[in-house]
N, C-alpha and C positions, 0 to 999 in steps of 0.2 A: 269791626268790620261789618257794614250793613250789607244788604242784599244788592244795592246799587253799586257798591263798591267791588263786590264779588262778581257781578255782571260785567263791569268796565275790566276787571283782570281777566275775565274768560274772553272778553273780545279783544284783548291786548294779546292773548295767547294764539287767537285765531288769525292774528296778523302773520304768523310765522308761515304756514302753509302757503298763504296767498304770497309771501315774498319770496317762498321757494320757487313756486310756480313761475312768478313774474322774472326770476333770474335763470331759469332753465328752460329747455325746450324750443320748440318752433315759435314763429313770431305769433301765429295765432293764440296758441296756449300763454304765451307772456301777456298779451293783451287782456285775455280774459283774467288772469290773475291781477293785473294791474286794476281792471275794473271792479273786480271783488274786494280789492285793497281798499279802494275808495270808498264802497259801501260800508265795508267792516269799519273803517276809520270814521266815518259819519255816525254809526252807531255807538261807538266807543266814545265820540265827543258827547254824545246826548247822554249817555248813562254816566259819564264822568262829571258832566255839569249837574245832573240831578244828585248825584252823591255828595259833591261839594257844595251845593246850592249857589253855583256861579252862574248869573244870567248871561254874562259875556261869552262864557262857552256854549251856551244853550243856543244863543243867537248865531255863532259859528257853526255848529251843528245843523241847525236848520236851514241855513244859507247853503251849506255843502249839499244837504239833501235836495234842495231846490234845483240845484246846478246839475 
């Protein structure tokens, strides 16, 4: 396991609190959790692409970041 894979695992674990916030609470808090989940997912895709040296995932992560 290299540093990129460890970073991707940490980003994957950080999706859990975002999902919890997205499923519970008032509408504004759910929206904030959903937006944060998109940001963390983008970072997860970028670190996973670098860990596995897959350019297709890197393209998807950059596209999600631009949106």
